[in-house]
PAKENU-31830 format. One record per residue (C-alpha): residue number from 0; residue in three letters; y negated, z, x. Coordinates in steps of 0.5 Angstrom, whole numbers, plus 500, padded with zeros to 3 digits. Layout:
! PAKENU-31830
num:NUM&residu:ala&c2:Y&c3:Z&c1:X .
...
! end
This chain:
! PAKENU-31830
num:0&residu:met&c2:966&c3:841&c1:575 .
num:1&residu:arg&c2:963&c3:839&c1:569 .
num:2&residu:thr&c2:961&c3:831&c1:568 .
num:3&residu:leu&c2:952&c3:831&c1:566 .
num:4&residu:asn&c2:949&c3:825&c1:563 .
num:5&residu:arg&c2:942&c3:824&c1:565 .
num:6&residu:his&c2:940&c3:827&c1:558 .
num:7&residu:asp&c2:943&c3:834&c1:560 .
num:8&residu:trp&c2:938&c3:834&c1:567 .
num:9&residu:ile&c2:932&c3:831&c1:563 .
num:10&residu:glu&c2:934&c3:837&c1:559 .
num:11&residu:ala&c2:935&c3:843&c1:564 .
num:12&residu:gly&c2:928&c3:840&c1:567 .
num:13&residu:phe&c2:925&c3:842&c1:560 .
num:14&residu:asp&c2:928&c3:847&c1:558 .
num:15&residu:thr&c2:926&c3:850&c1:567 .
num:16&residu:leu&c2:919&c3:847&c1:566 .
num:17&residu:asp&c2:919&c3:853&c1:560 .
num:18&residu:lys&c2:921&c3:857&c1:563 .
num:19&residu:val&c2:920&c3:857&c1:570 .
num:20&residu:gly&c2:914&c3:852&c1:570 .
num:21&residu:tyr&c2:913&c3:846&c1:574 .
num:22&residu:gly&c2:916&c3:849&c1:581 .
num:23&residu:gly&c2:922&c3:850&c1:579 .
num:24&residu:ile&c2:924&c3:842&c1:578 .
num:25&residu:ser&c2:928&c3:841&c1:585 .
num:26&residu:ala&c2:935&c3:839&c1:584 .
num:27&residu:glu&c2:938&c3:843&c1:588 .
num:28&residu:ser&c2:935&c3:849&c1:582 .
num:29&residu:leu&c2:937&c3:845&c1:577 .
num:30&residu:ala&c2:944&c3:843&c1:580 .
num:31&residu:arg&c2:945&c3:851&c1:581 .
num:32&residu:arg&c2:942&c3:851&c1:573 .
num:33&residu:leu&c2:948&c3:847&c1:572 .
num:34&residu:asn&c2:953&c3:849&c1:576 .
num:35&residu:val&c2:953&c3:842&c1:579 .
num:36&residu:thr&c2:953&c3:838&c1:587 .
num:37&residu:arg&c2:946&c3:836&c1:587 .
num:38&residu:gly&c2:949&c3:829&c1:588 .
num:39&residu:ser&c2:950&c3:829&c1:580 .
num:40&residu:phe&c2:942&c3:829&c1:580 .
num:41&residu:tyr&c2:941&c3:823&c1:585 .
num:42&residu:his&c2:946&c3:820&c1:581 .
num:43&residu:his&c2:941&c3:820&c1:575 .
num:44&residu:cys&c2:934&c3:820&c1:579 .
num:45&residu:arg&c2:933&c3:817&c1:587 .
num:46&residu:asn&c2:928&c3:823&c1:587 .
num:47&residu:arg&c2:924&c3:828&c1:584 .
num:48&residu:glu&c2:918&c3:824&c1:583 .
num:49&residu:asp&c2:922&c3:819&c1:579 .
num:50&residu:phe&c2:926&c3:825&c1:575 .
num:51&residu:val&c2:919&c3:829&c1:574 .
num:52&residu:arg&c2:916&c3:821&c1:572 .
num:53&residu:thr&c2:922&c3:822&c1:568 .
num:54&residu:leu&c2:921&c3:828&c1:565 .
num:55&residu:leu&c2:915&c3:826&c1:563 .
num:56&residu:ala&c2:915&c3:820&c1:559 .
num:57&residu:thr&c2:921&c3:822&c1:555 .
num:58&residu:trp&c2:916&c3:827&c1:553 .
num:59&residu:glu&c2:911&c3:821&c1:551 .
num:60&residu:asp&c2:916&c3:817&c1:548 .
num:61&residu:glu&c2:918&c3:824&c1:543 .
num:62&residu:tyr&c2:911&c3:827&c1:543 .
num:63&residu:thr&c2:908&c3:820&c1:540 .
num:64&residu:asp&c2:913&c3:819&c1:535 .
num:65&residu:ser&c2:913&c3:826&c1:532 .
num:66&residu:met&c2:905&c3:825&c1:532 .
num:67&residu:leu&c2:905&c3:817&c1:529 .
num:68&residu:ser&c2:912&c3:819&c1:525 .
num:69&residu:cys&c2:907&c3:826&c1:522 .
num:70&residu:ala&c2:902&c3:820&c1:520 .
num:71&residu:ala&c2:906&c3:818&c1:517 .
num:72&residu:asp&c2:909&c3:822&c1:512 .
num:73&residu:gly&c2:902&c3:823&c1:509 .
num:74&residu:his&c2:899&c3:828&c1:512 .
num:75&residu:gly&c2:891&c3:826&c1:515 .
num:76&residu:val&c2:888&c3:825&c1:521 .
num:77&residu:gly&c2:885&c3:832&c1:521 .
num:78&residu:glu&c2:892&c3:836&c1:520 .
num:79&residu:thr&c2:896&c3:831&c1:526 .
num:80&residu:leu&c2:890&c3:833&c1:529 .
num:81&residu:lys&c2:890&c3:840&c1:529 .
num:82&residu:arg&c2:898&c3:839&c1:530 .
num:83&residu:tyr&c2:897&c3:836&c1:537 .
num:84&residu:leu&c2:892&c3:842&c1:539 .
num:85&residu:ser&c2:896&c3:847&c1:537 .
num:86&residu:ile&c2:902&c3:845&c1:542 .
num:87&residu:ala&c2:898&c3:842&c1:547 .
num:88&residu:ala&c2:894&c3:848&c1:547 .
num:89&residu:lys&c2:901&c3:852&c1:549 .
num:90&residu:lys&c2:903&c3:854&c1:555 .
num:91&residu:asn&c2:910&c3:852&c1:555 .
num:92&residu:pro&c2:910&c3:846&c1:549 .
num:93&residu:asp&c2:914&c3:849&c1:543 .
num:94&residu:ala&c2:922&c3:847&c1:544 .
num:95&residu:lys&c2:922&c3:845&c1:537 .
num:96&residu:trp&c2:918&c3:839&c1:536 .
num:97&residu:arg&c2:923&c3:836&c1:542 .
num:98&residu:ser&c2:930&c3:838&c1:538 .
num:99&residu:ala&c2:927&c3:834&c1:533 .
num:100&residu:pro&c2:922&c3:828&c1:533 .
num:101&residu:gly&c2:920&c3:827&c1:527 .
num:102&residu:arg&c2:919&c3:832&c1:524 .
num:103&residu:cys&c2:911&c3:835&c1:521 .
num:104&residu:thr&c2:910&c3:842&c1:522 .
num:105&residu:thr&c2:903&c3:845&c1:523 .
num:106&residu:his&c2:904&c3:852&c1:526 .
! end
């Protein structure tokens, strides 16, 4: 089995949210998905609640950075708001914004 870091778990969490939804977030299901033991999960997070809070904080930080970058790139309030609403309206956020924080492209 390979050694995972916290980032691996967070990415698996986002992928699970995108594909399965909130109910799919558990130490057991994520460990199975990553082909490791649950102990690895608990090495990085105290419990499921801690993990979900970490996902939310990561999403908020990256999303906020993306929105601020969009505005800093000279895009007006209207375009930045349009981008925000476009992402927020989707059932599953577009993974592109997570993999390239700071890029401002409206969909």
